[in-house]
Each structure stands twice: as structure tokens, then as C-alpha cells.
N, C-alpha and C positions, 0 to 999 in steps of 0.2 A: 323580583328581587325587592323586598321592604325596603322602605328609605329609612335612613338612619338620621335622627334629630342632632344635627349639629350647627353651631352657630357659624355663618359664612365669614371666611377670612378675606379681607379686602386687600388686592394687591394689584400690582400693574407692572409690567416690563418697564427697564431703563435701558439705555443703551450701553454698550461694554465700556466705551471710552470713558463716559460720565461716570459709570461706575468704579473705574479707576481711580479717578480723580477724586469721587467723594470718599473711597475707603482710605486713601490717603490722608484726607482732611480731616475726616471722623474719627480715623483709627479703629475701623469696624473689624470684628472679630469673624474669620471665615471658617467655615467648616473643616479646613484643613490647617487651621493656625496651630502652632504647637508652643508658641511662648506663652510664659506665666509668671507671675510675681506673688510675693509674699503678701504685699499691701495693695490696697486699693489707689489707682492713679486718678488724681482729681486736676481738671485744667478747666478755665473759664472759656466756656463756649461763645459767649457772647456778654452783654452788660447785665444780663438778669440771670443767666444760666450757667451751672457746672454740668460737666460732663464726667462722671466718675464711672471708671472701668476697672475690672479686676478679673485675672484668669486664673483658676484653681484647679488642682487634680482631684476628682470626684466622680463617682460612678465608672470607675474605670476609664475615663477619659479625661479631657480638659472642658471644664465649665467656665464660659465668659459671660459675663454682665457688663452691660452698660446702661446708665442710668442718667438721664437729664433731669436736674432739678435745680431749683433756686437755692435750695440749701445743700451746701455739700455735707455738713453733718448728719443731715436728717437722711441722705442718700446712703452715706457710709452705715449709719445705723440700719437701715432698711436692708442694705446688701449683706450686711453681718448676720442678721436675723435669717436672710434668705438661704445664706449658704449653710447655715446650722441646720435648717429645715431640709435641705439636701441630703447632709449626712445622716441625720435622724432617720430619713425614709430611706435612705440607701441601706442602711444596716438593718432597719425593719423588713425591707423587701428580699434581702439575701437568701439563697438557699445554701450558702456556704458556712454560716454562723449557725452552730448547733443549737443556738439558744432562741432561733426565731422561729415563728409558726409555722412558716414555708417550709423549714429545715424539718421540723416536728412532723408535720404532715406528710412528708418524702419519706420518713423513716417509719411511721406508724401507721401511715394511711388513713388516719384520722386526727382532728383537730377541733376543738371547740373555742368558744371565746378570743377568736380571732382580732387582731387590731381592726377597728373600723376602716383604717386606710388600705388594709390587704384585702378586707372584704369587698371593698369598693372595686380594686382593681381585679380580682378575680371574676366578682360579678360582671364586670363589664367586658372582660376577656371572654366570658362564656357568650355574650351578645355578638362579639366579632365572631366567634366559631361559628355560630348559627348562620349570620349573614354572609360570611364568606364561604359557605358550603364546607368548611373544614380545613380551609386554606391557612387560617389562622388558628392555632392550636399549641395552649400552654401546656399540654401533657406530652411534648415531645423529649422531654428529659430523659427516657430511657434510652432514646435513639443517639442523643447528643452524648450521654455516658458511653455508649457502645463505641462509637467512634474515637472519642477521646481515649478509651483505653485501648484501642487498636491502632493509635498514632501518637503514642506516646514513647519516651526514651530512645528517640531516633529510628524506631522500628515502623514499617508502612505495612500493614497487613490489614487487608480488607475484611471486614466482616462476612463471615460464610452467609449462604442464603437463609440455611437453618437459624443462623443467630438472628438474622435481620428479621426474620418471619417471627421469631419467638418475641423481640421487643415491639414490634408493631401490633400484636396482640393487646398491648398495653397502652395503646395511644388513642387517644380519642375523647375529648371533652364531655363528650355524652355519657361518657363512665364517671365523670365527677358529679357528685351529689351535693349539693349546697343548700342550706336553709338557715338563713341569718347570718349568724357569725359563726356556723358549724358546717365543717367540709369533710366528707370522706371519700375515698376511691373505692370502687366496684370490685377492683383487681388488685390483689398483692403484688406489689413490684411497680406499681404505677409511681409516678411523680411529676412535677410542674417545674417550670421555669418561667419567671416572668421577664425575662431578658428583651423580649420583643414589644413590651409595653409599659414597664414600671419607668423608664428612664422618661418618657414622654408624660406620664402621671406626675412625675416628682418636678420636673420642669413647670408643668403647670400650678404645683402647689405652691413653688418658688415665686412664680408671676403674681399669685395671690398674696402672697405676703408682701410684695412690692405694692401691689395696689392698695393694700390696707393700711399701708405708710403713705399713701396719697402720691406714691410714685406713678405719675400716670405715662409717663413715657420711658419705656425700658426695651431692652433687647437680650434674650438670656439664648446663649449658643451650648449646647451640650453635645458636643461631638457630632453635630449635624442635624438633632433634634433643636428647632429653633423656634422660640415664642416671642412674637413682637406685638409692643402694647404702644398706643400712641404714636407720637412721631419722632423723630430725632431732635428735636429741639427747635427747630425754625419752622414748624408746621408743615416739614416736608416729610414723606413715610421713611421708613427704614428702608436700607438697600441689602438685600440678602443675595447671596451666590450660592447656587446649587452646588452639591457636592459633585467633583469631578471622579467618575468611577477609576479612572486610570491615574490619578495622583498627580497629573501634570499642570494642575491650575488650570487648565483649559475647561474653565466652567461651561455646563450645558447650557445653562439659562443663568440670568441675574434678573431678580423681581424686585419691585419695591411691595412693602406690606406695611400696613398700619395696625390693624388687629387681627391676629390669627397665627397660624401657626405652620412649619413645614417641616418634613421628616424625608430623610433618605436612607433606603436600606440597600445593601449592595453585597456584592460577592468578594468584595475586595479588603474585608476586614479582619476576619479571622480564618484560617484556613488549618486542616488539619493533615494535609498531604503537601508534598514538595510540588507536585503537578498542579495544584489550586483547583481541584474537582470537586474536593469535599469541604464544605465550609458551614460556618456557624448557623446558617439557614438551610433547613431542610423541609422536605415535602412529608407532611404527616401521612399521606396515603402510601408513599413508596419506600419513605426512610432516606431517601438519596437527596443530594442538594440539586435544587434545579439549575438548570444549566442554559435555559432560553434567555434569561435577562442578565443585565450586568449591573444595573441600578434602576430602582424606583424611587420617585420623589413624590410626596402626596403634601398638598396643601388643604388645611381644615382649620375649624374654628379652634379647636383645643391641639395641644402638642400629643396629648395621649391617643387622640383619635387619629392622628397622622402618623404617628408610631406604630401603632397595630395594623392600619389599613395599608402602609408600605409594606410591610413584611408579609401581609396577605397577598398583596398583589404581586410581590416577587414570585410568589410560587406558581402563579397563573402565566398562562401564555400572555402576550401583549394585547390580543384582541378581547380576550376574557376580562383581562384587568383592566382595559380601557371601559367596557361595557359596565362593570362593577361599580368603578369608581363614578361614571356618568349616573348611576342610578341613586347615587347618595346625595341628599341636598347638601349644599355649601363645601363640596369637595372636588379637587381637581387633581391630575396625576401628569407627570413625565415619566415615561418608561423608556429605558436605553437597553435595546436588546444587542445580542451579539452583532458584530459587524457596524456598531454604533448605529444601527437604525432606531429611530426614533417614533415613539406613539404617544400621541398627547390626547388629554379627554378634551370634551366638547368645548369647554370653558377655560382650558389652559392658555394663557395668554404669553405668545412667544416674544423673546427681546430682540431687538434687531442687532445685527453683528457689525 
């Protein structure tokens, strides 16, 4: 397996009791947080620093930013620009907006002069497809559309084997041909969705905006896609809770991070059926939702890496997922399988309970 070049995320575990104390003091945003406000909240962190935080609905979730800076006004200005960038890119990456290049590609099978940001995301998605042996695949849209069609309006109707096999023939990123800012599909009826990678990319771009404003210490949490930079203001690392797949706030792990990202993919987010057997993550080879894992968290240098890799590993069985992540420089993972069985990559650092 080839190595992916990613910058290493620096993190270490933290005692659970200490985390609860810190989160109360710092007002840290957890992956399960649901509170949000219209305006940024600024409080004096110490004699020299302000903590400026805000949560806003974006990308189909809540995006929380916490910034530490000596200037409250500078932090608020940077935060506003970062949120504007999130809104701009979210619209650009949408497959539902008929005016976007993604929507045009899905309807026509060909598009040219796509925005550089879209080209960057699609090109990186092709890399993930190759190194994951196809478990990360943006061309699964026909499968998602089929299940959505069969599980809407209160009806529960499994796709027929013939119907599923028909759409599976349209899946495979090897049938996506890209040259610069021009993309075409080899087969009519194909389609792509950037749901498994775009959120991480957008979080990274927001982090770049903050860094450009010299906001060296910040934490962005976009519904479980988390990007950390610098420290929390007192030269101590940020405290991050790994998403609880059972939504009971019994966090599987709690870690300290300075520079890097963590993302969690799970089967608890969006379901098509009442029995929760079919969810938003599908195996590109079978067309069905993977059933071995409950959640996968990946630490990487960038949120886009963590986002895509957590999706790829979720489709794999735990042993193969661990081997895959162990083969990638600067990446670690925590896999929670059925029965709460945990598998960790070689460098994952567990917290004391």
C-alpha cells in the first residue's frame, strides 16, 4: 500500500475527569453540541487573551469556532470571514443546487472550467479511491438515490436485486475521467457526491482563513470534523472528545491536539429505514450499508484527509481498516465495531478512564 503524504497531527490523551473540568472552564464545543448563537461570544481568557466563540448552522450541521487572540475585534473579523468562506464553498460543492458545476456534471455527464476548489476536491477524491482500493468512492450517488427513492414518503421498499445491480454498473471512480478542470463520465447515468470529503476540505479552508489573519490558536468543529491549530491560549493543547456512536455522551476517547484534525464517520447519522440497517454510508462494491462497524475516527494532518479516510475505513472490516491506516504516514484511527469492540491503529494513544 502506498503512503499518503500528510502532515502529522500532534495529539495525546487526557484523563476523562480532567476533560470534563476543562470543557466547563473553556466552553469547548463537542461533536454532539447542539447549542448555537447568532453572535460571537467574547470573554476575557486571561490578562492578554480573549476567547471568542460562535456556533452557526452550516453544511447541514452546526459549525463551532473557538478562537484565542489578544484582539477581540481581530478575532471576530477573522471568524466572520471564515464563516463566509464556509457558506461560499458549501454552495459550490452542492449537488442539489442546479447552478453548480457538480449538479451540471451529474445531469450532463460532462463539465469544463469547474472552479479550482471543486477540481482540487475531486482530484483528491480520486487519490483516496485508488489507495483505499475503492472503499472511498464519490461515484456512489446512483446507489444513494436508489435507496432514497425506495425509502421516502413513509414507504419501506428494498431495492430489487436487478435494480441494485443496474446502479452498481454506474459506480466506480475509475470511470470518471478528469483532465485539469474538465470532468466527464464514461457511462450515462453516473453521478458523484462530495459528502464524504467536502466538509473536511471546507473546514481546512476556514482554518486557513483564520491563520491568514494570524489567529494562530483556534478550534473548528463541524459536526464531528474537527481542525485544531495552536493551543487553547495558555500554551496547553486543545481538548477534543471523540464522537459517541450511541449518542449518550459516553465518549469513546478524549484526546489533546495541537495541530491536526480528527473526523468520525458512523452509522448513527442518517438512516433510510426504521430498522437502521441502511444508512448514508454505502459499500461501493455491494451497494449496501456496511454492518461491521459503528463508528470510525481518524486523526490526520488535515480535516479533508481525516474525513475521507474515516469513510473509507468504515466500509472495511476492522482488521483491514487498521492495516490501511497503519500504512499511511501521520494517520491514526479508532474503530468501534458491533458489540463495542475497539480496534486501534498502532500509534493511537488511549486515554485513561
